[in-house]
N, CA, C, O and the ligand as a Tripos MOL2 file, in Angstrom:
@<TRIPOS>MOLECULE
protein
  281   279    71     0     0
PROTEIN
NO_CHARGES

@<TRIPOS>ATOM
      1 N          18.6430  137.2950    7.9000 N.3       1 MET1
      2 CA         19.5720  137.7760    8.9870 C.3       1 MET1
      3 C          20.8610  138.2370    8.3580 C.2       1 MET1
      4 O          21.3270  137.6340    7.3910 O.2       1 MET1
      5 N          21.4520  139.3030    8.8880 N.am      2 PRO2
      6 CA         22.7160  139.7520    8.3660 C.3       2 PRO2
      7 C          23.9070  138.9020    8.8130 C.2       2 PRO2
      8 O          23.8460  138.2000    9.8220 O.2       2 PRO2
      9 N          24.9510  138.9800    8.0660 N.am      3 LEU3
     10 CA         26.1940  138.2490    8.4260 C.3       3 LEU3
     11 C          27.1040  139.2330    9.1930 C.2       3 LEU3
     12 O          27.5050  140.2790    8.6810 O.2       3 LEU3
     13 N          27.4030  138.8520   10.4180 N.am      4 TYR4
     14 CA         28.3100  139.6940   11.1960 C.3       4 TYR4
     15 C          29.5670  138.9230   11.4940 C.2       4 TYR4
     16 O          29.5800  137.6930   11.5300 O.2       4 TYR4
     17 N          30.6280  139.6810   11.7080 N.am      5 CYS5
     18 CA         31.9020  139.0900   12.1690 C.3       5 CYS5
     19 C          32.0430  139.3510   13.6260 C.2       5 CYS5
     20 O          31.6960  140.4210   14.1270 O.2       5 CYS5
     21 N          32.5710  138.3360   14.3240 N.am      6 PHE6
     22 CA         32.8380  138.4690   15.7570 C.3       6 PHE6
     23 C          34.2280  138.0710   16.0570 C.2       6 PHE6
     24 O          34.7710  137.1710   15.4160 O.2       6 PHE6
     25 N          34.8250  138.7120   17.0090 N.am      7 SER7
     26 CA         36.1110  138.2120   17.5320 C.3       7 SER7
     27 C          35.9120  137.7240   18.9470 C.2       7 SER7
     28 O          35.1890  138.3220   19.7430 O.2       7 SER7
     29 N          36.5750  136.6170   19.2400 N.am      8 CYS8
     30 CA         36.4790  136.0410   20.5730 C.3       8 CYS8
     31 C          37.6940  136.4450   21.3880 C.2       8 CYS8
     32 O          38.8280  136.1080   21.0480 O.2       8 CYS8
     33 N          37.4420  137.1730   22.4670 N.am      9 PRO9
     34 CA         38.5740  137.6150   23.3000 C.3       9 PRO9
     35 C          39.2530  136.4740   24.0270 C.2       9 PRO9
     36 O          40.3960  136.6180   24.4620 O.2       9 PRO9
     37 N          38.5880  135.3590   24.1690 N.am     10 SER10
     38 CA         39.0950  134.2360   24.9160 C.3      10 SER10
     39 C          40.1680  133.4740   24.1250 C.2      10 SER10
     40 O          41.2290  133.1350   24.6490 O.2      10 SER10
     41 N          39.8520  133.2130   22.8330 N.am     11 CYS11
     42 CA         40.7700  132.4010   22.0340 C.3      11 CYS11
     43 C          41.2280  133.1460   20.7790 C.2      11 CYS11
     44 O          42.0650  132.6430   20.0300 O.2      11 CYS11
     45 N          40.6730  134.3600   20.5460 N.am     12 GLY12
     46 CA         41.1790  135.1450   19.4160 C.3      12 GLY12
     47 C          40.5970  134.7490   18.0530 C.2      12 GLY12
     48 O          41.0330  135.2470   17.0150 O.2      12 GLY12
     49 N          39.6090  133.8470   18.0680 N.am     13 ALA13
     50 CA         39.0510  133.3900   16.8280 C.3      13 ALA13
     51 C          38.1870  134.4910   16.2420 C.2      13 ALA13
     52 O          37.5300  135.2290   16.9760 O.2      13 ALA13
     53 N          38.1860  134.6070   14.8870 N.am     14 ILE14
     54 CA         37.2860  135.4970   14.1530 C.3      14 ILE14
     55 C          36.1870  134.6160   13.5640 C.2      14 ILE14
     56 O          36.4790  133.6340   12.8820 O.2      14 ILE14
     57 N          34.9770  134.9460   13.8120 N.am     15 GLN15
     58 CA         33.8620  134.1180   13.3650 C.3      15 GLN15
     59 C          32.9250  134.9700   12.5550 C.2      15 GLN15
     60 O          32.6650  136.1240   12.8930 O.2      15 GLN15
     61 N          32.4100  134.3920   11.4670 N.am     16 GLU16
     62 CA         31.3920  135.0380   10.6770 C.3      16 GLU16
     63 C          30.0930  134.2920   10.9400 C.2      16 GLU16
     64 O          29.9630  133.1030   10.6520 O.2      16 GLU16
     65 N          29.1450  135.0210   11.4900 N.am     17 LEU17
     66 CA         27.9290  134.3420   11.9330 C.3      17 LEU17
     67 C          26.6910  135.0870   11.4570 C.2      17 LEU17
     68 O          26.6370  136.3160   11.4300 O.2      17 LEU17
     69 N          25.7220  134.3030   11.0930 N.am     18 LEU18
     70 CA         24.3690  134.8720   10.7860 C.3      18 LEU18
     71 C          23.5810  134.9760   12.1140 C.2      18 LEU18
     72 O          23.1620  133.9680   12.6830 O.2      18 LEU18
     73 N          23.4020  136.1700   12.5660 N.am     19 VAL19
     74 CA         22.7020  136.3000   13.8340 C.3      19 VAL19
     75 C          21.7560  137.4870   13.7650 C.2      19 VAL19
     76 O          21.9050  138.3750   12.9250 O.2      19 VAL19
     77 N          20.7940  137.4840   14.6530 N.am     20 ALA20
     78 CA         19.9430  138.6610   14.8210 C.3      20 ALA20
     79 C          20.8390  139.7420   15.4860 C.2      20 ALA20
     80 O          21.8670  139.4480   16.0960 O.2      20 ALA20
     81 N          20.3980  140.9740   15.3340 N.am     21 PHE21
     82 CA         21.2180  142.0970   15.7570 C.3      21 PHE21
     83 C          21.6050  142.0120   17.2350 C.2      21 PHE21
     84 O          22.7500  142.2880   17.5940 O.2      21 PHE21
     85 N          20.6930  141.6470   18.0560 N.am     22 ASP22
     86 CA         20.9450  141.6110   19.4860 C.3      22 ASP22
     87 C          21.2280  140.1960   20.0170 C.2      22 ASP22
     88 O          21.1840  139.9570   21.2240 O.2      22 ASP22
     89 N          21.5140  139.2750   19.1070 N.am     23 ALA23
     90 CA         21.7530  137.9050   19.5450 C.3      23 ALA23
     91 C          23.1160  137.8410   20.2820 C.2      23 ALA23
     92 O          24.0010  138.6780   20.1040 O.2      23 ALA23
     93 N          23.2160  136.8210   21.0940 N.am     24 LYS24
     94 CA         24.4720  136.5850   21.8360 C.3      24 LYS24
     95 C          25.0960  135.3070   21.2990 C.2      24 LYS24
     96 O          24.7910  134.2200   21.7910 O.2      24 LYS24
     97 N          25.9520  135.4150   20.3120 N.am     25 PRO25
     98 CA         26.5490  134.2270   19.7260 C.3      25 PRO25
     99 C          27.5710  133.5950   20.6840 C.2      25 PRO25
    100 O          28.0640  134.2320   21.6140 O.2      25 PRO25
    101 N          27.8590  132.3400   20.4210 N.am     26 ILE26
    102 CA         28.8190  131.6290   21.2370 C.3      26 ILE26
    103 C          29.9630  131.1640   20.3350 C.2      26 ILE26
    104 O          29.7450  130.6640   19.2310 O.2      26 ILE26
    105 N          31.1870  131.3410   20.8360 N.am     27 CYS27
    106 CA         32.3540  130.9420   20.0680 C.3      27 CYS27
    107 C          32.3650  129.4210   19.7940 C.2      27 CYS27
    108 O          32.2580  128.6140   20.7170 O.2      27 CYS27
    109 N          32.4930  129.0580   18.5330 N.am     28 SER28
    110 CA         32.4480  127.6390   18.2090 C.3      28 SER28
    111 C          33.7700  126.9540   18.5590 C.2      28 SER28
    112 O          33.8480  125.7260   18.5900 O.2      28 SER28
    113 N          34.8290  127.7700   18.8270 N.am     29 ASP29
    114 CA         36.1070  127.1890   19.1210 C.3      29 ASP29
    115 C          36.2410  126.8940   20.6180 C.2      29 ASP29
    116 O          36.7180  125.8220   20.9910 O.2      29 ASP29
    117 N          35.8290  127.8250   21.4750 N.am     30 CYS30
    118 CA         36.0790  127.6480   22.8840 C.3      30 CYS30
    119 C          34.7590  127.8070   23.7300 C.2      30 CYS30
    120 O          34.7720  127.7800   24.9610 O.2      30 CYS30
    121 N          33.6540  127.9690   23.0000 N.am     31 ASN31
    122 CA         32.3830  128.1630   23.6930 C.3      31 ASN31
    123 C          32.3140  129.4490   24.5400 C.2      31 ASN31
    124 O          31.4670  129.5850   25.4220 O.2      31 ASN31
    125 N          33.2220  130.3780   24.2460 N.am     32 GLY32
    126 CA         33.1790  131.6610   24.9420 C.3      32 GLY32
    127 C          31.9100  132.4050   24.5640 C.2      32 GLY32
    128 O          31.4020  132.2650   23.4520 O.2      32 GLY32
    129 N          31.4140  133.1800   25.4820 N.am     33 GLN33
    130 CA         30.1510  133.8600   25.2930 C.3      33 GLN33
    131 C          30.3560  135.3910   25.2720 C.2      33 GLN33
    132 O          29.3890  136.1450   25.3830 O.2      33 GLN33
    133 N          31.6010  135.8430   25.1290 N.am     34 GLU34
    134 CA         31.9060  137.2670   25.1640 C.3      34 GLU34
    135 C          32.3100  137.7640   23.7890 C.2      34 GLU34
    136 O          33.1120  138.6910   23.6860 O.2      34 GLU34
    137 N          31.7920  137.1900   22.7640 N.am     35 LEU35
    138 CA         32.1900  137.5670   21.4090 C.3      35 LEU35
    139 C          31.9200  139.0660   21.2040 C.2      35 LEU35
    140 O          30.8850  139.5860   21.6220 O.2      35 LEU35
    141 N          32.8820  139.7500   20.5460 N.am     36 GLN36
    142 CA         32.7320  141.1260   20.2340 C.3      36 GLN36
    143 C          32.3350  141.2980   18.7430 C.2      36 GLN36
    144 O          33.0270  140.7640   17.8750 O.2      36 GLN36
    145 N          31.2990  141.9910   18.4410 N.am     37 ARG37
    146 CA         30.8980  142.1730   17.1220 C.3      37 ARG37
    147 C          31.8020  143.2060   16.4280 C.2      37 ARG37
    148 O          32.0450  144.2980   16.9410 O.2      37 ARG37
    149 N          32.2800  142.8230   15.2630 N.am     38 LEU38
    150 CA         33.1500  143.7420   14.5330 C.3      38 LEU38
    151 C          32.3380  144.5520   13.5370 C.2      38 LEU38
    152 O          31.3200  144.0880   13.0220 O.2      38 LEU38
    153 N          32.7990  145.7640   13.2730 N.am     39 LEU39
    154 CA         32.1530  146.6440   12.2980 C.3      39 LEU39
    155 C          32.3200  146.0840   10.9060 C.2      39 LEU39
    156 O          31.4220  146.1950   10.0720 O.2      39 LEU39
    157 N          33.4960  145.4680   10.6450 N.am     40 SER40
    158 CA         33.7180  144.8990    9.3530 C.3      40 SER40
    159 C          34.5750  143.6660    9.5050 C.2      40 SER40
    160 O          35.3370  143.5500   10.4640 O.2      40 SER40
    161 N          34.4590  142.7450    8.5720 N.am     41 CYS41
    162 CA         35.2000  141.4930    8.6080 C.3      41 CYS41
    163 C          36.6520  141.7610    8.1760 C.2      41 CYS41
    164 O          36.8760  142.3470    7.1170 O.2      41 CYS41
    165 N          37.6180  141.3480    8.9670 N.am     42 PRO42
    166 CA         39.0080  141.4730    8.5630 C.3      42 PRO42
    167 C          39.3490  140.5390    7.3910 C.2      42 PRO42
    168 O          40.4170  140.6750    6.7950 O.2      42 PRO42
    169 N          38.4900  139.6260    7.0640 N.am     43 ALA43
    170 CA         38.7070  138.6690    5.9600 C.3      43 ALA43
    171 C          40.0700  137.9810    5.9860 C.2      43 ALA43
    172 O          40.9060  138.2000    5.1100 O.2      43 ALA43
    173 N          40.2760  137.1650    6.9800 N.am     44 PRO44
    174 CA         41.5810  136.4040    7.0670 C.3      44 PRO44
    175 C          41.7530  135.5400    5.8110 C.2      44 PRO44
    176 O          40.7890  135.0910    5.1900 O.2      44 PRO44
    177 N          42.9940  135.3380    5.4810 N.am     45 GLU45
    178 CA         43.3200  134.6330    4.2640 C.3      45 GLU45
    179 C          42.6970  133.2520    4.2330 C.2      45 GLU45
    180 O          42.7170  132.5210    5.2240 O.2      45 GLU45
    181 N          42.1430  132.9060    3.0830 N.am     46 GLY46
    182 CA         41.5790  131.5520    2.9050 C.3      46 GLY46
    183 C          40.1990  131.4250    3.4120 C.2      46 GLY46
    184 O          39.2910  131.1000    2.6470 O.2      46 GLY46
    185 N          39.9860  131.6720    4.7050 N.am     47 LYS47
    186 CA         38.7420  131.3340    5.3230 C.3      47 LYS47
    187 C          37.5360  132.0570    4.6180 C.2      47 LYS47
    188 O          36.4540  131.4870    4.4710 O.2      47 LYS47
    189 N          37.7640  133.2720    4.2130 N.am     48 SER48
    190 CA         36.6740  134.1350    3.6960 C.3      48 SER48
    191 C          36.7680  134.2920    2.1940 C.2      48 SER48
    192 O          36.0920  135.1520    1.6310 O.2      48 SER48
    193 N          37.5750  133.4990    1.5310 N.am     49 ALA49
    194 CA         37.7680  133.6620    0.0830 C.3      49 ALA49
    195 C          36.4730  133.5710   -0.6470 C.2      49 ALA49
    196 O          36.2480  134.3380   -1.5830 O.2      49 ALA49
    197 N          35.5990  132.6640   -0.2640 N.am     50 GLY50
    198 CA         34.3200  132.5370   -0.9450 C.3      50 GLY50
    199 C          33.4520  133.7490   -0.7490 C.2      50 GLY50
    200 O          32.7450  134.1630   -1.6680 O.2      50 GLY50
    201 N          33.4910  134.3210    0.4210 N.am     51 ILE51
    202 CA         32.7200  135.5290    0.6930 C.3      51 ILE51
    203 C          33.2710  136.6930   -0.1200 C.2      51 ILE51
    204 O          32.4970  137.4800   -0.6660 O.2      51 ILE51
    205 N          34.5570  136.8150   -0.2080 N.am     52 ILE52
    206 CA         35.1450  137.8810   -0.9680 C.3      52 ILE52
    207 C          34.8110  137.6740   -2.4280 C.2      52 ILE52
    208 O          34.4830  138.6460   -3.1080 O.2      52 ILE52
    209 N          34.8780  136.4630   -2.9460 N.am     53 ARG53
    210 CA         34.5680  136.1520   -4.3250 C.3      53 ARG53
    211 C          33.1130  136.5790   -4.6380 C.2      53 ARG53
    212 O          32.8560  137.2450   -5.6400 O.2      53 ARG53
    213 N          32.2090  136.1960   -3.7910 N.am     54 SER54
    214 CA         30.8140  136.5040   -4.0710 C.3      54 SER54
    215 C          30.6080  138.0120   -3.9640 C.2      54 SER54
    216 O          29.7700  138.5640   -4.6770 O.2      54 SER54
    217 N          31.3400  138.6800   -3.1060 N.am     55 GLY55
    218 CA         31.2200  140.1060   -3.0450 C.3      55 GLY55
    219 C          31.7180  140.7810   -4.2870 C.2      55 GLY55
    220 O          31.1100  141.7440   -4.7530 O.2      55 GLY55
    221 N          32.8350  140.2910   -4.8500 N.am     56 ARG56
    222 CA         33.3410  140.8420   -6.0890 C.3      56 ARG56
    223 C          32.3850  140.5580   -7.2260 C.2      56 ARG56
    224 O          32.1660  141.4030   -8.0950 O.2      56 ARG56
    225 N          31.8090  139.3530   -7.2160 N.am     57 ALA57
    226 CA         30.8430  139.0120   -8.3100 C.3      57 ALA57
    227 C          29.6450  139.9600   -8.2530 C.2      57 ALA57
    228 O          29.1260  140.3910   -9.2830 O.2      57 ALA57
    229 N          29.2190  140.2750   -7.0320 N.am     58 GLN58
    230 CA         28.0910  141.2300   -6.8870 C.3      58 GLN58
    231 C          28.5100  142.6020   -7.3930 C.2      58 GLN58
    232 O          27.7680  143.2810   -8.1020 O.2      58 GLN58
    233 N          29.7240  142.9890   -7.0050 N.am     59 ALA59
    234 CA         30.1650  144.3430   -7.4280 C.3      59 ALA59
    235 C          30.2770  144.3720   -8.9760 C.2      59 ALA59
    236 O          29.9530  145.3800   -9.6050 O.2      59 ALA59
    237 N          30.7350  143.2610   -9.5710 N.am     60 ALA60
    238 CA         30.8100  143.2360  -11.0200 C.3      60 ALA60
    239 C          29.4670  143.3950  -11.6550 C.2      60 ALA60
    240 O          29.2960  144.1040  -12.6460 O.2      60 ALA60
    241 N          28.4870  142.6980  -11.0440 N.am     61 ARG61
    242 CA         27.1220  142.7450  -11.5720 C.3      61 ARG61
    243 C          26.6120  144.1910  -11.4790 C.2      61 ARG61
    244 O          25.8370  144.6320  -12.3280 O.2      61 ARG61
    245 N          27.0460  144.9200  -10.4540 N.am     62 GLU62
    246 CA         26.5640  146.2910  -10.2770 C.3      62 GLU62
    247 C          27.4240  147.2900  -11.0230 C.2      62 GLU62
    248 O          27.1740  148.4950  -10.9940 O.2      62 GLU62
    249 N          28.4670  146.7550  -11.7100 N.am     63 GLY63
    250 CA         29.1630  147.6720  -12.6360 C.3      63 GLY63
    251 C          30.4150  148.2520  -12.1010 C.2      63 GLY63
    252 O          31.0570  149.0030  -12.8350 O.2      63 GLY63
    253 N          30.8400  147.9870  -10.8950 N.am     64 TYR64
    254 CA         31.9930  148.6590  -10.3380 C.3      64 TYR64
    255 C          33.3040  148.3020  -11.1030 C.2      64 TYR64
    256 O          34.2100  149.1240  -11.2350 O.2      64 TYR64
    257 N          33.3570  147.0820  -11.5800 N.am     65 PHE65
    258 CA         34.6050  146.5940  -12.1720 C.3      65 PHE65
    259 C          34.4120  146.4100  -13.7170 C.2      65 PHE65
    260 O          35.2900  145.8570  -14.3810 O.2      65 PHE65
    261 N          33.3280  146.8480  -14.2450 N.am     66 SER66
    262 CA         33.0660  146.5330  -15.6310 C.3      66 SER66
    263 C          33.5190  147.7180  -16.5240 C.2      66 SER66
    264 O          32.6890  148.3480  -17.1790 O.2      66 SER66
    265 N          34.7850  148.0050  -16.5440 N.am     67 ASN67
    266 CA         35.2980  149.1000  -17.3310 C.3      67 ASN67
    267 C          35.2380  148.8110  -18.8030 C.2      67 ASN67
    268 O          35.2330  149.7290  -19.6230 O.2      67 ASN67
    269 N          35.1900  147.4930  -19.1620 N.am     68 SER68
    270 CA         35.2590  147.1620  -20.5710 C.3      68 SER68
    271 C          33.8980  147.3160  -21.2480 C.2      68 SER68
    272 O          33.7940  147.2480  -22.4720 O.2      68 SER68
    273 N          32.8780  147.5200  -20.4550 N.am     69 ARG69
    274 CA         31.5360  147.6400  -21.0470 C.3      69 ARG69
    275 C          31.4150  148.9980  -21.7890 C.2      69 ARG69
    276 O          31.8410  150.0410  -21.2940 O.2      69 ARG69
    277 N          30.8370  148.9330  -22.9500 N.am     70 ALA70
    278 CA         30.6490  150.1540  -23.7550 C.3      70 ALA70
    279 C          29.5120  150.9570  -23.1360 C.2      70 ALA70
    280 O          29.1670  152.0270  -23.6380 O.2      70 ALA70
    281 ZN         36.7670  131.4870   21.4490 Zn       71 ZN71
@<TRIPOS>BOND
     1     1     2 1
     2     2     3 1
     3     3     4 2
     4     3     5 am
     5     5     6 1
     6     6     7 1
     7     7     8 2
     8     7     9 am
     9     9    10 1
    10    10    11 1
    11    11    12 2
    12    11    13 am
    13    13    14 1
    14    14    15 1
    15    15    16 2
    16    15    17 am
    17    17    18 1
    18    18    19 1
    19    19    20 2
    20    19    21 am
    21    21    22 1
    22    22    23 1
    23    23    24 2
    24    23    25 am
    25    25    26 1
    26    26    27 1
    27    27    28 2
    28    27    29 am
    29    29    30 1
    30    30    31 1
    31    31    32 2
    32    31    33 am
    33    33    34 1
    34    34    35 1
    35    35    36 2
    36    35    37 am
    37    37    38 1
    38    38    39 1
    39    39    40 2
    40    39    41 am
    41    41    42 1
    42    42    43 1
    43    43    44 2
    44    43    45 am
    45    45    46 1
    46    46    47 1
    47    47    48 2
    48    47    49 am
    49    49    50 1
    50    50    51 1
    51    51    52 2
    52    51    53 am
    53    53    54 1
    54    54    55 1
    55    55    56 2
    56    55    57 am
    57    57    58 1
    58    58    59 1
    59    59    60 2
    60    59    61 am
    61    61    62 1
    62    62    63 1
    63    63    64 2
    64    63    65 am
    65    65    66 1
    66    66    67 1
    67    67    68 2
    68    67    69 am
    69    69    70 1
    70    70    71 1
    71    71    72 2
    72    71    73 am
    73    73    74 1
    74    74    75 1
    75    75    76 2
    76    75    77 am
    77    77    78 1
    78    78    79 1
    79    79    80 2
    80    79    81 am
    81    81    82 1
    82    82    83 1
    83    83    84 2
    84    83    85 am
    85    85    86 1
    86    86    87 1
    87    87    88 2
    88    87    89 am
    89    89    90 1
    90    90    91 1
    91    91    92 2
    92    91    93 am
    93    93    94 1
    94    94    95 1
    95    95    96 2
    96    95    97 am
    97    97    98 1
    98    98    99 1
    99    99   100 2
   100    99   101 am
   101   101   102 1
   102   102   103 1
   103   103   104 2
   104   103   105 am
   105   105   106 1
   106   106   107 1
   107   107   108 2
   108   107   109 am
   109   109   110 1
   110   110   111 1
   111   111   112 2
   112   111   113 am
   113   113   114 1
   114   114   115 1
   115   115   116 2
   116   115   117 am
   117   117   118 1
   118   118   119 1
   119   119   120 2
   120   119   121 am
   121   121   122 1
   122   122   123 1
   123   123   124 2
   124   123   125 am
   125   125   126 1
   126   126   127 1
   127   127   128 2
   128   127   129 am
   129   129   130 1
   130   130   131 1
   131   131   132 2
   132   131   133 am
   133   133   134 1
   134   134   135 1
   135   135   136 2
   136   135   137 am
   137   137   138 1
   138   138   139 1
   139   139   140 2
   140   139   141 am
   141   141   142 1
   142   142   143 1
   143   143   144 2
   144   143   145 am
   145   145   146 1
   146   146   147 1
   147   147   148 2
   148   147   149 am
   149   149   150 1
   150   150   151 1
   151   151   152 2
   152   151   153 am
   153   153   154 1
   154   154   155 1
   155   155   156 2
   156   155   157 am
   157   157   158 1
   158   158   159 1
   159   159   160 2
   160   159   161 am
   161   161   162 1
   162   162   163 1
   163   163   164 2
   164   163   165 am
   165   165   166 1
   166   166   167 1
   167   167   168 2
   168   167   169 am
   169   169   170 1
   170   170   171 1
   171   171   172 2
   172   171   173 am
   173   173   174 1
   174   174   175 1
   175   175   176 2
   176   175   177 am
   177   177   178 1
   178   178   179 1
   179   179   180 2
   180   179   181 am
   181   181   182 1
   182   182   183 1
   183   183   184 2
   184   183   185 am
   185   185   186 1
   186   186   187 1
   187   187   188 2
   188   187   189 am
   189   189   190 1
   190   190   191 1
   191   191   192 2
   192   191   193 am
   193   193   194 1
   194   194   195 1
   195   195   196 2
   196   195   197 am
   197   197   198 1
   198   198   199 1
   199   199   200 2
   200   199   201 am
   201   201   202 1
   202   202   203 1
   203   203   204 2
   204   203   205 am
   205   205   206 1
   206   206   207 1
   207   207   208 2
   208   207   209 am
   209   209   210 1
   210   210   211 1
   211   211   212 2
   212   211   213 am
   213   213   214 1
   214   214   215 1
   215   215   216 2
   216   215   217 am
   217   217   218 1
   218   218   219 1
   219   219   220 2
   220   219   221 am
   221   221   222 1
   222   222   223 1
   223   223   224 2
   224   223   225 am
   225   225   226 1
   226   226   227 1
   227   227   228 2
   228   227   229 am
   229   229   230 1
   230   230   231 1
   231   231   232 2
   232   231   233 am
   233   233   234 1
   234   234   235 1
   235   235   236 2
   236   235   237 am
   237   237   238 1
   238   238   239 1
   239   239   240 2
   240   239   241 am
   241   241   242 1
   242   242   243 1
   243   243   244 2
   244   243   245 am
   245   245   246 1
   246   246   247 1
   247   247   248 2
   248   247   249 am
   249   249   250 1
   250   250   251 1
   251   251   252 2
   252   251   253 am
   253   253   254 1
   254   254   255 1
   255   255   256 2
   256   255   257 am
   257   257   258 1
   258   258   259 1
   259   259   260 2
   260   259   261 am
   261   261   262 1
   262   262   263 1
   263   263   264 2
   264   263   265 am
   265   265   266 1
   266   266   267 1
   267   267   268 2
   268   267   269 am
   269   269   270 1
   270   270   271 1
   271   271   272 2
   272   271   273 am
   273   273   274 1
   274   274   275 1
   275   275   276 2
   276   275   277 am
   277   277   278 1
   278   278   279 1
   279   279   280 2
@<TRIPOS>SUBSTRUCTURE
     1 MET1         2 RESIDUE 1 A MET
     2 PRO2         6 RESIDUE 1 A PRO
     3 LEU3        10 RESIDUE 1 A LEU
     4 TYR4        14 RESIDUE 1 A TYR
     5 CYS5        18 RESIDUE 1 A CYS
     6 PHE6        22 RESIDUE 1 A PHE
     7 SER7        26 RESIDUE 1 A SER
     8 CYS8        30 RESIDUE 1 A CYS
     9 PRO9        34 RESIDUE 1 A PRO
    10 SER10       38 RESIDUE 1 A SER
    11 CYS11       42 RESIDUE 1 A CYS
    12 GLY12       46 RESIDUE 1 A GLY
    13 ALA13       50 RESIDUE 1 A ALA
    14 ILE14       54 RESIDUE 1 A ILE
    15 GLN15       58 RESIDUE 1 A GLN
    16 GLU16       62 RESIDUE 1 A GLU
    17 LEU17       66 RESIDUE 1 A LEU
    18 LEU18       70 RESIDUE 1 A LEU
    19 VAL19       74 RESIDUE 1 A VAL
    20 ALA20       78 RESIDUE 1 A ALA
    21 PHE21       82 RESIDUE 1 A PHE
    22 ASP22       86 RESIDUE 1 A ASP
    23 ALA23       90 RESIDUE 1 A ALA
    24 LYS24       94 RESIDUE 1 A LYS
    25 PRO25       98 RESIDUE 1 A PRO
    26 ILE26      102 RESIDUE 1 A ILE
    27 CYS27      106 RESIDUE 1 A CYS
    28 SER28      110 RESIDUE 1 A SER
    29 ASP29      114 RESIDUE 1 A ASP
    30 CYS30      118 RESIDUE 1 A CYS
    31 ASN31      122 RESIDUE 1 A ASN
    32 GLY32      126 RESIDUE 1 A GLY
    33 GLN33      130 RESIDUE 1 A GLN
    34 GLU34      134 RESIDUE 1 A GLU
    35 LEU35      138 RESIDUE 1 A LEU
    36 GLN36      142 RESIDUE 1 A GLN
    37 ARG37      146 RESIDUE 1 A ARG
    38 LEU38      150 RESIDUE 1 A LEU
    39 LEU39      154 RESIDUE 1 A LEU
    40 SER40      158 RESIDUE 1 A SER
    41 CYS41      162 RESIDUE 1 A CYS
    42 PRO42      166 RESIDUE 1 A PRO
    43 ALA43      170 RESIDUE 1 A ALA
    44 PRO44      174 RESIDUE 1 A PRO
    45 GLU45      178 RESIDUE 1 A GLU
    46 GLY46      182 RESIDUE 1 A GLY
    47 LYS47      186 RESIDUE 1 A LYS
    48 SER48      190 RESIDUE 1 A SER
    49 ALA49      194 RESIDUE 1 A ALA
    50 GLY50      198 RESIDUE 1 A GLY
    51 ILE51      202 RESIDUE 1 A ILE
    52 ILE52      206 RESIDUE 1 A ILE
    53 ARG53      210 RESIDUE 1 A ARG
    54 SER54      214 RESIDUE 1 A SER
    55 GLY55      218 RESIDUE 1 A GLY
    56 ARG56      222 RESIDUE 1 A ARG
    57 ALA57      226 RESIDUE 1 A ALA
    58 GLN58      230 RESIDUE 1 A GLN
    59 ALA59      234 RESIDUE 1 A ALA
    60 ALA60      238 RESIDUE 1 A ALA
    61 ARG61      242 RESIDUE 1 A ARG
    62 GLU62      246 RESIDUE 1 A GLU
    63 GLY63      250 RESIDUE 1 A GLY
    64 TYR64      254 RESIDUE 1 A TYR
    65 PHE65      258 RESIDUE 1 A PHE
    66 SER66      262 RESIDUE 1 A SER
    67 ASN67      266 RESIDUE 1 A ASN
    68 SER68      270 RESIDUE 1 A SER
    69 ARG69      274 RESIDUE 1 A ARG
    70 ALA70      278 RESIDUE 1 A ALA
    71 ZN71       281 GROUP 0 **** ****
């Protein structure tokens, strides 16, 4: 399942959730059921550091940041 980001209009929380495309996730903060799926994760400071790190590691593996390689 893909990882999607959702924003909760009730409490403003941004949540990263593994859900099916048409699933109806529930806010873990306020149990709101009106979560809006975001096209991309805003990656708030701290919370998503691990995801960003793994993304960069993947990019490095694919060569985007490997300028030093001959
Ligand atoms: Zn909420």
